[in-house]
Each structure stands twice: as structure tokens, then as C-alpha cells.
C-alpha positions in Angstrom: 69.6 -38.7 162.0 68.4 -40.2 158.5 67.5 -37.8 155.5 63.8 -36.8 155.4 61.5 -36.0 152.6 61.7 -32.5 154.0 65.3 -32.6 153.6 65.1 -33.6 150.1 62.2 -31.1 149.1 64.7 -28.2 150.7 67.6 -29.5 148.8 65.4 -29.7 145.2 63.7 -26.6 145.8 60.2 -28.1 145.5 57.1 -28.8 147.8 57.0 -31.7 150.3 54.3 -33.1 148.3 56.0 -33.2 145.1 59.0 -35.2 147.0 56.1 -37.6 148.4 54.6 -38.0 144.6 58.2 -38.7 143.2 59.1 -41.2 146.2 55.7 -42.9 146.5 54.6 -42.8 142.7 51.4 -41.2 143.8 50.7 -38.8 140.7 52.7 -37.9 137.5 55.5 -35.3 138.1 57.1 -33.5 135.2 60.4 -34.9 133.8 62.5 -32.0 134.7 61.2 -31.8 138.2 61.6 -35.5 138.8 65.1 -35.4 137.7 65.8 -32.6 140.4 64.2 -34.5 143.2 66.0 -37.8 142.2 69.4 -35.9 142.0 68.6 -34.4 145.6 67.7 -38.1 146.8 71.2 -39.3 145.3 73.2 -36.4 146.7 71.8 -36.9 150.3 71.6 -40.6 150.2 67.9 -40.9 151.0 67.0 -44.7 151.7 63.4 -44.9 151.7 61.7 -46.7 154.6 59.8 -49.3 152.8 58.5 -50.9 156.2 56.8 -47.5 157.0 55.4 -47.1 153.5 53.7 -50.2 153.6 52.3 -49.9 157.1 50.9 -46.5 156.2 49.1 -48.2 153.4 47.8 -51.1 155.7 50.3 -53.6 154.4 53.1 -55.7 155.7 55.2 -55.6 152.7 55.6 -59.4 152.6 54.5 -61.8 149.9 54.5 -65.5 150.2 55.8 -68.1 147.3 54.4 -71.6 148.1 56.0 -74.5 146.4 55.7 -78.4 146.9 59.6 -79.5 146.6 61.9 -77.0 148.0 64.7 -79.3 147.3 63.7 -79.4 143.3 66.1 -77.2 141.6 63.4 -76.1 139.1 61.7 -74.4 142.2 64.8 -73.1 143.5 65.6 -71.3 140.3 61.9 -70.0 140.2 62.1 -68.9 143.8 65.6 -66.8 143.0 63.7 -65.2 140.1 60.4 -64.1 142.3 62.6 -62.9 145.0 64.5 -60.5 142.7 61.5 -59.3 141.4 59.7 -58.8 144.3 62.6 -56.8 145.8 62.3 -54.6 142.8 58.8 -53.9 143.8 59.6 -53.1 147.5 58.4 -56.2 148.8 59.9 -58.9 150.6 59.2 -62.6 149.6 58.9 -65.4 152.0 59.2 -69.2 151.1 56.5 -71.9 152.1 57.4 -75.4 151.3 53.9 -77.5 151.3 56.0 -80.9 150.5 53.1 -81.6 148.4 51.0 -82.3 151.2 47.4 -81.8 150.9 46.9 -80.5 154.7 49.7 -78.1 154.4 48.4 -76.7 151.1 44.8 -76.3 152.7 46.1 -74.6 155.7 48.4 -72.3 153.6 45.8 -71.5 151.4 43.4 -70.2 153.9 45.2 -70.4 157.2 48.9 -70.0 157.8 50.4 -66.6 157.2 46.9 -65.1 156.1 47.5 -62.1 158.5 51.1 -61.4 158.0 51.2 -61.4 154.1 49.7 -59.3 151.5 49.4 -62.1 148.8 50.4 -65.3 147.9 51.8 -67.0 144.7 50.9 -70.7 145.1 52.0 -74.0 143.4 49.4 -76.4 144.4 49.6 -80.0 143.8 47.2 -81.8 146.2 44.2 -79.6 146.3 41.8 -78.9 143.5 39.2 -76.4 142.2 36.7 -76.9 145.0 39.3 -76.0 147.5 40.4 -72.9 145.8 36.8 -71.6 145.3 36.1 -72.3 149.0 39.0 -70.0 150.1 37.7 -67.1 152.6 41.1 -65.2 153.0 40.8 -62.1 151.0 44.4 -61.4 150.0 45.4 -61.7 146.3 46.2 -65.2 145.1 48.2 -65.8 141.7 48.2 -69.5 141.0 51.3 -71.2 138.9 51.8 -74.4 137.8 49.2 -77.0 136.6 47.5 -78.0 139.7 44.2 -76.0 139.5 42.3 -74.5 136.5 39.0 -72.4 135.9 39.1 -70.4 139.3 38.7 -66.5 139.6 42.5 -65.9 140.3 45.4 -64.9 138.0 47.2 -68.3 136.8 50.3 -68.7 135.1 51.5 -71.9 133.6 53.1 -73.7 130.5 51.1 -75.7 128.1 52.1 -78.9 129.2 50.5 -81.0 126.5 52.1 -79.1 123.7 55.5 -79.4 125.7 55.2 -83.0 125.6 54.2 -83.0 121.7 57.4 -81.0 121.1 59.7 -83.8 123.1 58.2 -86.6 121.2 58.3 -84.6 117.8 62.2 -84.4 118.5 62.5 -88.0 119.4 60.7 -89.0 116.4 62.9 -86.7 114.1 66.0 -88.3 115.3 64.7 -91.5 114.4 63.2 -93.0 117.5 60.2 -95.2 117.7 60.0 -97.1 120.9 59.4 -94.0 123.3 58.9 -94.5 126.9 57.6 -92.3 129.5 58.9 -91.8 133.1 56.8 -90.1 135.4 53.1 -90.9 134.9 51.1 -89.8 138.0 49.6 -92.5 140.2 48.0 -89.8 142.2 46.6 -86.2 141.4 49.5 -84.6 140.1 47.9 -82.9 137.3 51.0 -81.5 135.4 51.7 -85.4 135.2 48.7 -86.2 133.8 48.8 -83.5 131.1 52.3 -84.7 130.2 50.9 -88.1 129.9 48.2 -86.9 127.7 50.7 -85.1 125.4 52.8 -88.1 125.0 49.7 -90.3 123.9 48.4 -87.9 121.4 52.0 -87.2 120.1 52.4 -90.8 119.6 49.3 -91.4 117.7 50.0 -88.1 115.6 53.1 -90.0 114.3 51.3 -93.4 113.9 53.1 -94.8 116.7 51.5 -97.4 119.1 50.9 -96.6 122.6 52.7 -99.6 124.6 51.6 -99.5 128.3 54.7 -101.6 129.4 56.7 -98.2 128.3 54.9 -96.2 130.7 56.7 -95.9 134.0 54.3 -94.6 136.9 56.0 -93.0 139.7 54.8 -91.5 143.2 57.7 -89.4 143.5 59.6 -87.4 140.9 63.3 -87.3 141.5 66.5 -88.9 140.5 65.9 -92.1 142.5 62.8 -92.8 140.5 64.2 -92.1 137.3 67.1 -94.4 138.0 64.7 -97.2 139.4 62.2 -97.0 136.7 64.9 -97.1 133.8 66.4 -100.1 135.0 63.0 -101.7 134.7 62.5 -100.4 131.3 65.9 -101.9 130.3 64.8 -105.2 131.7 62.1 -105.6 129.0 62.3 -108.1 126.4 61.7 -104.9 123.8 63.2 -102.2 125.8 62.7 -98.5 124.7 65.3 -96.6 122.2 63.9 -93.3 123.8 62.7 -91.8 127.1 60.7 -88.7 127.7 60.7 -88.0 131.4 58.4 -85.9 133.5 61.1 -83.6 134.5 64.9 -83.1 134.2 65.6 -84.8 137.6 63.9 -88.2 136.6 65.8 -88.0 133.2 69.2 -87.6 135.0 68.2 -90.6 137.2 67.6 -92.2 134.0 71.1 -91.2 132.6 72.6 -92.7 135.5 70.9 -96.2 135.2 71.7 -96.2 131.4 75.6 -95.7 132.2 75.4 -98.3 134.9 73.7 -100.8 132.2 76.6 -99.6 129.4 74.1 -98.2 127.3 75.2 -95.4 125.1 73.3 -92.2 125.1 72.0 -91.3 122.7 73.1 -94.1 120.3 71.3 -96.8 122.0 68.8 -94.8 124.2 67.8 -90.9 123.9 66.8 -89.1 126.9 64.7 -85.8 127.1 63.6 -84.1 130.2 61.6 -81.1 131.2 62.5 -77.8 133.2 66.1 -76.8 132.2 67.5 -77.2 135.4 71.2 -76.0 135.8 72.4 -79.5 136.5 71.1 -80.8 133.0 73.6 -78.6 131.6 76.6 -80.3 133.4 75.3 -84.0 133.3 77.3 -86.4 131.2 76.0 -86.5 128.6 74.3 -83.1 128.8 70.5 -83.3 129.0 68.1 -82.3 126.1 65.1 -80.5 127.6 61.9 -78.7 127.3 62.8 -75.3 128.8 60.0 -73.1 130.4 60.5 -69.7 130.4 61.3 -69.5 134.3 62.2 -65.7 134.1 58.8 -64.9 132.6 56.7 -66.9 135.2 58.4 -65.6 138.0 58.4 -62.2 136.9 54.8 -62.3 135.8 53.6 -64.1 139.0 55.2 -61.2 141.2 54.0 -58.5 139.0 50.3 -59.6 138.8 50.3 -60.3 142.6 51.9 -56.8 143.5 49.3 -55.2 140.8 46.4 -57.0 142.7 47.8 -55.7 146.2 48.1 -52.2 145.1 44.8 -52.0 143.2 46.8 -51.1 139.8 45.0 -54.0 138.2 41.3 -54.4 138.7 40.2 -56.3 135.7 39.2 -60.0 135.6 41.7 -62.6 136.6 44.1 -63.8 133.5 45.2 -67.2 132.6 48.6 -66.8 130.8 50.4 -69.7 128.9 54.0 -68.7 129.3 56.2 -69.8 126.5 58.6 -72.8 126.2 61.3 -74.2 123.8 63.4 -77.4 123.1 67.2 -77.0 124.0 68.8 -80.0 122.1 72.0 -81.3 124.0 73.8 -84.5 123.7 71.3 -86.8 125.1 69.6 -86.8 121.9 72.4 -86.0 119.5 74.5 -83.1 118.3 73.9 -80.1 120.7 72.4 -76.7 119.8 75.1 -74.2 119.2 
């Protein structure tokens, strides 16, 4: 037989209602009483039935995280953070991979899973503001990333324009002047457009000309595209002396192409990415990157969603820009200590 709340109440010498308040957090309980109840819980080895608790509250205890690229290490690392944070709040997080497909995103936004999840953390790519505003599902929604702005839902993202400025500022500081950008979007990936905007604005702020031949557009955002476009850039009559990549995966692909061409990094070409994925810490050379605060993004997204689900947050939705920092490694010179 499992341990019941009644057993805990008898061991602690308190009422059943007091135990319930401690276990479920319904009402404040005096510290001495709370400690006595907690001691009884520990001694008896009580394990709460989270499923039953959620059902009593009309919930499933499941929340979903929808991402566009399951095989992208950035999203894998973010998911790991969100899973741990959700568990700390008594929720199970399930993954949804939209593969950056518009129909999959639309179905998830207002169809798939709507009756079995309590809320959704969503990183959309192919849908926009109008589709989010047309959503009829009533479960809470938290947006992450840069796909959609100006909607009545909590939204967590980094400032991509400022992040691009930081990357270009660093490359200029190490003496680079012909700076290429790999990963300009040919489609509707908003983050790529914002990073491209930051790249152009930063060049102008340092008096550097914008050269269209140094902008490599990609439909995909992985290692192969980085390698292919880097080869094209090296074939120019006046190739770049630095590369700013849309993400670390593209940058790592570019490093491979540079190695194959016999180019020295960073002596001949310096490289900067964005995301600070673990792979960049072990590439050769190690990769300088703009590092979003993934811990903050993952934790805050879950906390905002749980607060909306449980009704502890009823204020107007927030748009939060989380911090980032530049981590200097071997691909641009002497690494940070």
C-alpha cells in the first residue's frame, strides 16, 4: 500500500488539510509546521501522484515543445533544459518536430495535441502573426525564437540585430574588412532576415561597404550548406577575410571547406557563428560564437507557460529579450581564458 496524506498527517500530528496545503501549495503554512510535515514525508517515503493531482485540476500534466529542427544541436540542448525545468514543476514535456513545415506548424498550433496538452512552447518558422492571431485553441502558448512578433502571447527571444552587431564588431576589432555572411534567407525565416539586417547595419556603422557577392543565401541551415557556400566564397576574385555565419552548424561546415582549401583559420579567414553548441567547443579550430543564454530561454519559457496554465500569472503577455555574449575561441584568434 502506498503512503497516503492521512498517514503523513498522523505522523506529523497535523490535520489532513494542513498536509494537503503543504504538498499542493494551496495556502501558506507556518515554517515550523511545514518542516514537521516535510519530515513526515521524508520518513514515510511519500511519492506524490502527479497524474491524479493534474486530473483533479482538469489537466493532463503534459506540455509540448515544438521545434523546427530536431537534429539541430541548439534545439536539442534547449529541449534538455526545458525537460528538466518542466519536471521541476511536476509536468512532463513532450517533443514535437515540425521540420519547419508550414502545414505541420499550422496543425500543431490549432489541431494536433490540443486535447492532450495543457500548454505549448512553440518555435515557429513558416507561419506568421496572422496565423497565430487566428488560433482558436484556448490552452496557453509561449513563443520562442524570432518567427512571430506582436501577438498576445508570452514571447522569448534574443535581439538578433544586436547579436549580429556584436559578431561584426569583433571581426572588425581583429582587423577584418571583407566580411561575408552565410545564411541569408531566401524564404521566410525571420531570424535570418534579422541577422542579415544586423550584418548590414554593422558594416555601415564601421564604414565598410556592403558587397552582395559576399552574402551567401541558403535554403537550409546546416553543415553542408556552410561547406558548399564557403567553397563558392573562396572562388571569388576577392574572397573574404572573415565569415559571419547564421548559426554554428553553418560555421562548422565553413571550417571544413577552409581546411580542405588549405586556408589557415584565423590567419587567412576568421569565422564566427551563433548558438554556442557543444560541437563548436571541440571543432578544430574551436569556434568563436555568439552564445544565447539557453538556460534562461528554456527555464523562462517553461515558467511562463506553467504560470499561465495554473493561473498564477494573469498579467498581459510579456516579450522578453534574453541576454547573449560573444565567446572568443581559436577561429578568430586567442581564445577567452
